[in-house]
C-alpha positions as CSV (number, residue, x, y, z in Angstrom):
1,M,-64.9,-10.7,212.3
2,T,-63.7,-13.9,211.0
3,A,-65.7,-15.6,208.2
4,P,-67.3,-19.1,209.1
5,Q,-64.9,-21.9,207.5
6,K,-66.3,-23.2,204.4
7,F,-65.6,-26.8,202.8
8,K,-65.7,-27.9,198.9
9,I,-65.4,-31.2,197.1
10,E,-63.0,-31.9,194.3
11,V,-62.9,-34.9,191.9
12,E,-59.4,-35.8,189.8
13,A,-60.5,-36.6,185.8
14,D,-58.6,-39.5,183.9
15,N,-56.4,-36.5,182.9
16,G,-55.2,-36.0,186.1
17,L,-56.7,-32.2,186.6
18,W,-59.1,-31.5,189.6
19,H,-62.2,-30.5,189.4
20,D,-65.0,-28.8,191.6
21,V,-68.3,-30.8,192.4
22,R,-71.3,-28.9,191.5
23,D,-75.1,-29.3,191.6
24,D,-77.5,-30.1,188.8
25,K,-77.5,-26.1,187.9
26,G,-73.8,-25.9,187.6
27,A,-73.7,-24.5,191.4
28,L,-70.3,-25.1,193.4
29,L,-71.5,-27.2,196.4
30,V,-69.9,-25.5,199.5
31,F,-70.5,-26.8,202.9
32,D,-70.5,-25.6,206.5
33,D,-68.0,-28.5,207.8
34,E,-66.0,-31.0,206.8
35,A,-68.0,-34.2,208.0
36,S,-71.0,-32.7,205.6
37,A,-68.4,-32.3,202.7
38,R,-67.1,-35.9,203.3
39,A,-70.7,-37.6,203.7
40,K,-71.8,-36.0,200.2
41,L,-68.8,-36.9,198.9
42,S,-69.0,-40.6,200.0
43,E,-72.9,-40.3,198.4
44,L,-71.8,-38.9,194.9
45,Y,-68.5,-40.8,194.7
46,P,-68.9,-44.3,196.6
47,I,-66.6,-46.1,194.5
48,L,-63.9,-43.6,194.4
49,V,-64.0,-43.4,198.0
50,Q,-63.5,-47.1,198.4
51,M,-61.0,-47.6,196.2
52,E,-59.2,-45.2,198.4
53,K,-58.8,-46.9,201.4
54,Y,-57.9,-50.2,199.7
55,A,-55.8,-49.5,196.3
56,G,-53.8,-46.1,197.1
57,G,-53.8,-43.5,195.1
58,K,-56.4,-40.3,195.7
59,R,-59.1,-39.2,193.1
60,T,-61.3,-37.4,195.6
61,R,-60.9,-34.6,198.3
62,V,-62.5,-32.0,200.4
63,I,-61.0,-28.8,200.1
64,R,-61.0,-25.6,202.9
65,I,-62.1,-22.3,201.1
66,L,-59.9,-19.9,202.3
67,V,-61.6,-16.5,203.0
68,D,-59.2,-13.8,202.3
69,E,-60.4,-11.0,204.5
70,D,-57.4,-8.5,204.3
71,D,-57.9,-8.8,200.1
72,D,-55.9,-5.6,199.5
73,W,-56.9,-5.9,195.7
74,P,-58.6,-2.4,194.3
75,K,-62.1,-3.0,193.7
76,K,-63.8,-2.7,190.4
77,P,-66.3,0.4,190.8
78,V,-70.0,-0.9,190.5
79,A,-71.4,0.1,187.0
80,G,-74.4,2.2,186.9
């Protein structure tokens, strides 16, 4: 069974490193569709999103979260 596609948003810091956008409690913001992710991105970073349209350069992005259903990495045993 294929897992549903999820999306996250990232913002580039002044030092050139990309960072995930998180909520007030530190949890990663995850969206069920790209349109919702882009809407939240525009809500949180309206100036950066508008600057990208006119000034060039990219400081924000929406990323598709890849699901690895065939993960062959050994599973760690559950302690207990």
